[in-house]
C-alpha positions, 0 to 999 in steps of 0.5 A, a space after each residue: 460480515 463484509 470486508 469493510 466491517 471486518 476491517 473496522 472491527 478487527 482494527 479496533 481490537 488491534 489498536 487496543 492490544 498493540 501500539 507499535 504499528 498501525 493495522 495494515 490492509 494490503 489491497 490492489 488489483 491484478 489481472 488473471 496472470 497476476 500483473 499490475 501494469 503493462 510490460 512497459 510499466 504503463 498503468 492499466 485500468 484493471 478494476 471495474 466500477 463496482 471494484 473501484 467503489 470497494 477500493 474507495 470504501 477501503 480508503 475511507 476506512 483507513 487513516 492513511 494510504 501508502 504507495 511506493 515512489 515508483 507508483 507515484 512516478 508512473 501513475 501520478 495517483 490522487 489516492 483520495 476518496 471520490 466515489 463514496 462518502 468519507 474522508 480521504 486518507 493521509 498519503 504516505 510515499 515510500 521514497 528513499 531518495 526523495 524522487 517524488 516529482 514536485 509537480 505530481 498531483 499529490 503535491 500540486 493540489 496544494 493541500 493535504 500533502 503527502 508524507 515522504 518516508 526517506 532514508 535517514 541521511 537523505 540530502 538535506 537540501 532536497 528534504 528542505 525543498 519538500 518540507 518548504 512546500 508542506 510535505 512531511 519527511 519521515 527519516 527512516 532506517 534502512 534494511 540490509 537490502 537498502 530499502 526503508 526499514 518498514 517496522 521503523 516506518 510503521 512505528 513512526 506512523 503509529 506515533 503520529 497517530 495513524 492506527 489504520 494503514 492501507 497499502 496499495 503498491 507497487 510491486 516492491 512495496 507489496 513484496 516487502 510487506 508480505 515478506 516481513 509479514 506486516 500485513 493483517 488483512 489482504 483484499 485483492 481484486 482479480 480482473 477477468 483479463 490476461 495482461 502479460 505485463 509486470 507481475 504483482 510480486 518482485 523477484 525476491 518474493 520468489 527467492 525467499 518463498 521456498 517453502 522448505 526454508 521460508 514460510 509462504 505468504 498465504 491467506 487464512 480462510 480466504 473469501 471470494 466475492 463478486 464485484 461486478 465483472 471482477 472477483 474480490 479475494 480477501 482474508 487474513 494474512 496467516 502469521 508464522 
């Protein structure tokens, strides 16, 4: 059974057994040296055609897709399904202080607008501005580090009917989901290039992953499959 079929099968069981959050798939592309972007933060097209088709198939298999506001500002993504048949997922942006540009493609397209996860005491005038153009603002609690409390956000998404969530990045979002063990399936595309750029994990992942004090984030029974010129590593995140 391939990764798409596995996700669909396991998500169905997860939804029946657990009602406090969606089934979460973490998926992103990185270079051989573990980088997501160039050193100055510019996006770099890492995935080949076959891997891009897989990414769009993964999007079509999930009800929502989540990225951080840094990804929106630097990449200006659409986060839609274009290369395969299927519906585009609901875009969710982790945006603590509502910094998403109003002229970003996610908003400027004027339909199927993103949901923004912001701190509960975000500026009221700013919130009203986003809601006036059709965005939904989710007020979330904050964790001890000043970031959106992910269990609170995931709980809100589940109450809004989101049962499957694909997390695409960027660095701080990936790190936060892994540290808090809120990932069920991991799908990583590895491109056969060295980029020498920004790493896929933030520094706090290194700090908190000392094996004598914290459990290492690791894939249980990983599978490695070719996708054109790239390799796709996938499997379940091992839970401690």
